[in-house]
ChimeraX commands (.cxc) that place a marker at each C-alpha (Angstrom):
marker #1 position 8.99,-8.41,17.47 radius 0.5
marker #1 position 12.14,-9.15,19.58 radius 0.5
marker #1 position 15.54,-7.76,18.31 radius 0.5
marker #1 position 13.58,-5.67,15.76 radius 0.5
marker #1 position 15.23,-2.67,14.16 radius 0.5
marker #1 position 13.26,0.67,13.91 radius 0.5
marker #1 position 13.43,3.22,11.26 radius 0.5
marker #1 position 11.35,6.45,11.28 radius 0.5
marker #1 position 10.41,8.23,8.11 radius 0.5
marker #1 position 7.89,11.18,7.84 radius 0.5
marker #1 position 6.54,13.98,5.72 radius 0.5
marker #1 position 4.33,16.90,5.94 radius 0.5
marker #1 position 1.25,17.58,3.90 radius 0.5
marker #1 position 1.74,21.23,3.20 radius 0.5
marker #1 position -0.87,21.21,0.44 radius 0.5
marker #1 position -4.32,22.59,0.62 radius 0.5
marker #1 position -5.95,19.06,0.22 radius 0.5
marker #1 position -6.10,16.02,2.18 radius 0.5
marker #1 position -3.43,13.29,1.33 radius 0.5
marker #1 position -4.43,9.63,1.09 radius 0.5
marker #1 position -1.64,7.38,2.31 radius 0.5
marker #1 position -2.15,3.72,1.32 radius 0.5
marker #1 position -0.08,0.97,2.93 radius 0.5
marker #1 position 0.32,-2.15,0.88 radius 0.5
marker #1 position -0.03,-5.15,1.08 radius 0.5
marker #1 position -2.24,-4.38,4.09 radius 0.5
marker #1 position -4.79,-2.37,2.09 radius 0.5
marker #1 position -4.88,0.23,4.91 radius 0.5
marker #1 position -5.88,3.78,4.02 radius 0.5
marker #1 position -4.86,6.68,6.08 radius 0.5
marker #1 position -6.06,10.26,5.70 radius 0.5
marker #1 position -3.58,13.11,6.30 radius 0.5
marker #1 position -5.21,16.36,6.69 radius 0.5
marker #1 position -3.79,19.50,5.08 radius 0.5
marker #1 position -0.97,21.04,7.19 radius 0.5
marker #1 position -0.37,17.72,9.05 radius 0.5
marker #1 position 2.46,15.55,9.56 radius 0.5
marker #1 position 2.65,11.85,9.02 radius 0.5
marker #1 position 5.38,9.63,10.55 radius 0.5
marker #1 position 5.93,6.03,9.81 radius 0.5
marker #1 position 7.98,3.66,12.23 radius 0.5
marker #1 position 8.96,0.71,10.13 radius 0.5
marker #1 position 10.03,-2.33,12.17 radius 0.5
marker #1 position 12.04,-5.16,10.60 radius 0.5
marker #1 position 13.66,-8.07,12.25 radius 0.5
marker #1 position 16.58,-7.72,9.70 radius 0.5
marker #1 position 18.46,-4.34,10.11 radius 0.5
marker #1 position 19.21,-4.50,6.19 radius 0.5
marker #1 position 15.45,-4.70,5.36 radius 0.5
marker #1 position 14.55,-1.10,6.04 radius 0.5
marker #1 position 13.69,0.17,2.49 radius 0.5
marker #1 position 10.12,0.55,1.30 radius 0.5
marker #1 position 8.97,1.35,-2.24 radius 0.5
marker #1 position 6.95,4.59,-2.76 radius 0.5
marker #1 position 4.50,5.56,-5.37 radius 0.5
marker #1 position 2.91,9.03,-5.71 radius 0.5
marker #1 position 0.49,11.11,-7.42 radius 0.5
marker #1 position -0.94,14.41,-6.63 radius 0.5
marker #1 position -3.56,13.21,-4.21 radius 0.5
marker #1 position -2.04,10.02,-2.72 radius 0.5
marker #1 position 1.00,8.39,-1.60 radius 0.5
marker #1 position 1.46,4.49,-1.60 radius 0.5
marker #1 position 3.94,2.82,0.65 radius 0.5
marker #1 position 4.94,-0.89,-0.15 radius 0.5
marker #1 position 6.16,-2.79,2.86 radius 0.5
marker #1 position 8.67,-5.47,2.42 radius 0.5
marker #1 position 8.92,-8.92,3.69 radius 0.5
marker #1 position 9.54,-8.99,7.51 radius 0.5
marker #1 position 8.29,-5.55,8.01 radius 0.5
marker #1 position 5.54,-3.89,9.90 radius 0.5
marker #1 position 4.75,-0.15,9.86 radius 0.5
marker #1 position 3.09,1.88,12.51 radius 0.5
marker #1 position 1.60,5.29,11.18 radius 0.5
marker #1 position 1.26,8.44,13.35 radius 0.5
marker #1 position -0.67,11.50,12.09 radius 0.5
marker #1 position 0.28,14.49,14.09 radius 0.5
marker #1 position 1.79,12.18,16.57 radius 0.5
marker #1 position -1.47,10.21,17.10 radius 0.5
marker #1 position -0.90,6.41,16.36 radius 0.5
marker #1 position -3.46,5.41,13.63 radius 0.5
marker #1 position -5.18,1.89,13.79 radius 0.5
marker #1 position -3.94,-0.04,10.98 radius 0.5
marker #1 position -3.23,-3.69,10.15 radius 0.5
marker #1 position 0.31,-2.62,9.00 radius 0.5
marker #1 position 1.11,-1.98,12.69 radius 0.5
marker #1 position 0.12,-5.54,13.73 radius 0.5
marker #1 position 0.83,-7.80,10.64 radius 0.5
marker #1 position 4.21,-8.45,9.45 radius 0.5
marker #1 position 4.56,-8.66,5.68 radius 0.5
marker #1 position 5.39,-12.37,4.72 radius 0.5
marker #1 position 8.29,-12.94,2.47 radius 0.5
marker #1 position 7.36,-13.01,-1.08 radius 0.5
marker #1 position 9.70,-15.61,-2.55 radius 0.5
marker #1 position 12.56,-13.16,-3.22 radius 0.5
marker #1 position 10.16,-10.55,-4.93 radius 0.5
marker #1 position 9.28,-7.23,-3.74 radius 0.5
marker #1 position 5.83,-6.87,-2.34 radius 0.5
marker #1 position 4.84,-4.72,-5.39 radius 0.5
marker #1 position 6.35,-7.36,-7.88 radius 0.5
marker #1 position 4.48,-10.19,-6.08 radius 0.5
marker #1 position 1.09,-8.45,-5.94 radius 0.5
marker #1 position 1.53,-7.56,-9.61 radius 0.5
marker #1 position 1.78,-11.29,-10.22 radius 0.5
marker #1 position -1.12,-12.17,-8.16 radius 0.5
marker #1 position -3.41,-9.54,-9.60 radius 0.5
marker #1 position -2.01,-9.94,-13.11 radius 0.5
marker #1 position -0.73,-6.38,-13.29 radius 0.5
marker #1 position -4.41,-4.96,-13.26 radius 0.5
marker #1 position -4.07,-1.88,-11.06 radius 0.5
marker #1 position -7.80,-1.73,-10.46 radius 0.5
marker #1 position -7.63,-4.93,-8.63 radius 0.5
marker #1 position -5.68,-3.50,-5.79 radius 0.5
marker #1 position -6.39,-0.63,-3.41 radius 0.5
marker #1 position -3.65,1.61,-4.78 radius 0.5
marker #1 position -4.55,1.08,-8.37 radius 0.5
marker #1 position -6.50,3.30,-10.77 radius 0.5
marker #1 position -10.19,3.26,-10.99 radius 0.5
marker #1 position -11.79,0.73,-13.33 radius 0.5
marker #1 position -12.70,2.12,-16.81 radius 0.5
marker #1 position -16.21,3.10,-17.24 radius 0.5
marker #1 position -16.18,1.24,-20.66 radius 0.5
marker #1 position -15.25,-2.03,-19.02 radius 0.5
marker #1 position -17.27,-5.11,-19.84 radius 0.5
marker #1 position -19.68,-6.71,-17.40 radius 0.5
marker #1 position -19.21,-10.19,-16.33 radius 0.5
marker #1 position -21.90,-11.46,-18.68 radius 0.5
marker #1 position -20.34,-9.75,-21.52 radius 0.5
marker #1 position -16.96,-11.32,-20.93 radius 0.5
marker #1 position -18.53,-14.76,-20.51 radius 0.5
marker #1 position -20.60,-14.12,-23.68 radius 0.5
marker #1 position -17.55,-13.22,-25.58 radius 0.5
marker #1 position -15.81,-16.61,-24.70 radius 0.5
marker #1 position -18.70,-18.71,-25.59 radius 0.5
marker #1 position -18.53,-19.78,-29.29 radius 0.5
marker #1 position -22.28,-20.45,-29.86 radius 0.5
marker #1 position -23.41,-17.02,-28.59 radius 0.5
marker link #1:1,2 radius 0.2
marker link #1:2,3 radius 0.2
marker link #1:3,4 radius 0.2
marker link #1:4,5 radius 0.2
marker link #1:5,6 radius 0.2
marker link #1:6,7 radius 0.2
marker link #1:7,8 radius 0.2
marker link #1:8,9 radius 0.2
marker link #1:9,10 radius 0.2
marker link #1:10,11 radius 0.2
marker link #1:11,12 radius 0.2
marker link #1:12,13 radius 0.2
marker link #1:13,14 radius 0.2
marker link #1:14,15 radius 0.2
marker link #1:15,16 radius 0.2
marker link #1:16,17 radius 0.2
marker link #1:17,18 radius 0.2
marker link #1:18,19 radius 0.2
marker link #1:19,20 radius 0.2
marker link #1:20,21 radius 0.2
marker link #1:21,22 radius 0.2
marker link #1:22,23 radius 0.2
marker link #1:23,24 radius 0.2
marker link #1:24,25 radius 0.2
marker link #1:25,26 radius 0.2
marker link #1:26,27 radius 0.2
marker link #1:27,28 radius 0.2
marker link #1:28,29 radius 0.2
marker link #1:29,30 radius 0.2
marker link #1:30,31 radius 0.2
marker link #1:31,32 radius 0.2
marker link #1:32,33 radius 0.2
marker link #1:33,34 radius 0.2
marker link #1:34,35 radius 0.2
marker link #1:35,36 radius 0.2
marker link #1:36,37 radius 0.2
marker link #1:37,38 radius 0.2
marker link #1:38,39 radius 0.2
marker link #1:39,40 radius 0.2
marker link #1:40,41 radius 0.2
marker link #1:41,42 radius 0.2
marker link #1:42,43 radius 0.2
marker link #1:43,44 radius 0.2
marker link #1:44,45 radius 0.2
marker link #1:45,46 radius 0.2
marker link #1:46,47 radius 0.2
marker link #1:47,48 radius 0.2
marker link #1:48,49 radius 0.2
marker link #1:49,50 radius 0.2
marker link #1:50,51 radius 0.2
marker link #1:51,52 radius 0.2
marker link #1:52,53 radius 0.2
marker link #1:53,54 radius 0.2
marker link #1:54,55 radius 0.2
marker link #1:55,56 radius 0.2
marker link #1:56,57 radius 0.2
marker link #1:57,58 radius 0.2
marker link #1:58,59 radius 0.2
marker link #1:59,60 radius 0.2
marker link #1:60,61 radius 0.2
marker link #1:61,62 radius 0.2
marker link #1:62,63 radius 0.2
marker link #1:63,64 radius 0.2
marker link #1:64,65 radius 0.2
marker link #1:65,66 radius 0.2
marker link #1:66,67 radius 0.2
marker link #1:67,68 radius 0.2
marker link #1:68,69 radius 0.2
marker link #1:69,70 radius 0.2
marker link #1:70,71 radius 0.2
marker link #1:71,72 radius 0.2
marker link #1:72,73 radius 0.2
marker link #1:73,74 radius 0.2
marker link #1:74,75 radius 0.2
marker link #1:75,76 radius 0.2
marker link #1:76,77 radius 0.2
marker link #1:77,78 radius 0.2
marker link #1:78,79 radius 0.2
marker link #1:79,80 radius 0.2
marker link #1:80,81 radius 0.2
marker link #1:81,82 radius 0.2
marker link #1:82,83 radius 0.2
marker link #1:83,84 radius 0.2
marker link #1:84,85 radius 0.2
marker link #1:85,86 radius 0.2
marker link #1:86,87 radius 0.2
marker link #1:87,88 radius 0.2
marker link #1:88,89 radius 0.2
marker link #1:89,90 radius 0.2
marker link #1:90,91 radius 0.2
marker link #1:91,92 radius 0.2
marker link #1:92,93 radius 0.2
marker link #1:93,94 radius 0.2
marker link #1:94,95 radius 0.2
marker link #1:95,96 radius 0.2
marker link #1:96,97 radius 0.2
marker link #1:97,98 radius 0.2
marker link #1:98,99 radius 0.2
marker link #1:99,100 radius 0.2
marker link #1:100,101 radius 0.2
marker link #1:101,102 radius 0.2
marker link #1:102,103 radius 0.2
marker link #1:103,104 radius 0.2
marker link #1:104,105 radius 0.2
marker link #1:105,106 radius 0.2
marker link #1:106,107 radius 0.2
marker link #1:107,108 radius 0.2
marker link #1:108,109 radius 0.2
marker link #1:109,110 radius 0.2
marker link #1:110,111 radius 0.2
marker link #1:111,112 radius 0.2
marker link #1:112,113 radius 0.2
marker link #1:113,114 radius 0.2
marker link #1:114,115 radius 0.2
marker link #1:115,116 radius 0.2
marker link #1:116,117 radius 0.2
marker link #1:117,118 radius 0.2
marker link #1:118,119 radius 0.2
marker link #1:119,120 radius 0.2
marker link #1:120,121 radius 0.2
marker link #1:121,122 radius 0.2
marker link #1:122,123 radius 0.2
marker link #1:123,124 radius 0.2
marker link #1:124,125 radius 0.2
marker link #1:125,126 radius 0.2
marker link #1:126,127 radius 0.2
marker link #1:127,128 radius 0.2
marker link #1:128,129 radius 0.2
marker link #1:129,130 radius 0.2
marker link #1:130,131 radius 0.2
marker link #1:131,132 radius 0.2
marker link #1:132,133 radius 0.2
marker link #1:133,134 radius 0.2
marker link #1:134,135 radius 0.2
marker link #1:135,136 radius 0.2
view
């Protein structure tokens, strides 16, 4: 990516458990062991496009890339093999990546990698079809 601007960002996993780092929209998952450091190099052709959105919970961190960005991930200075390092995020019609995927997946977090797990009480495909059929 010629004339790209780089920005480095990192954090240490000081907790006793492994931290899962999810990179969206690439659906990449990187495991960060306890007492390890993860560093991300965000590349963007536009120097004003260096921001990323972050979601977090106790066990995972989600990094949402923005249009025109690619992100290289290093765990303890070792480059991880990810699609995010190779594939630039396409522009999302003026929306953030998180907003765009929310529209695409109808704001159903279970439909994306970084979402919550599907409920155990969810209906099967047949039950959903049957509920739409008037004669059944």
